[in-house]
N, C-alpha and C positions, 0 to 999 in steps of 0.2 A: 548581467550581474543580478538583475531583479529575479530572473527565472531561477537562478541558483539559490538565492535567498528564499524564494517561495518553496522550492523543493526541499531545502534544508528544514524549513518550518513543517512541511508535510511529513518528512521523515522523522522529525522529532516527535510530532504528535502520534505517528504510527508506532514508533518504538514504545511509547508510554501507554498506548491504548490497550484495553482488554481485547479478547478475541472478537467480540461483536463490533467494537470500535474499529479494529483493524479491517474487518470485512466492510464496514460502512465506508471507511476512507478509500480502500482499494477499489470498491465498486462505484464510487461516486466522483472521484477526482478525474479531471479531464486535462488533456494537453500534455501529459507526461510522455517522455520517450520510452521506447522499449527498455533501454538500459535503466531508466529510473524505476519502471515497474519491477524489473528484476531486482533492483536494490531493495525495494520494499519487501519483496518476497524473502529476502535473507532474514527478515525479522518476523516471518509468519510461521506458526507451528506446522511442521511438515505433516503431522498426522491429520491436520485439518484442511489440507490442500484440496481434497475431494469435495469438501463442502463449498469451498471458494469457487472451484471449477463449476459446480452445478449452478451457482448464482451468476456466473459470467456468461452462461449460454443464453 
């Protein structure tokens, strides 16, 4: 249950963050499942995915 609450908090912060904040959260958070990372990407601007991809390499 704690993991779900933690993810819900991360997701809430992610939704409210500006682009730089979203990038910071996505690239710094650890321990999420693939499905949780996919959930975050639903709230990331599609046109900026290339920028995020470059930072993940």
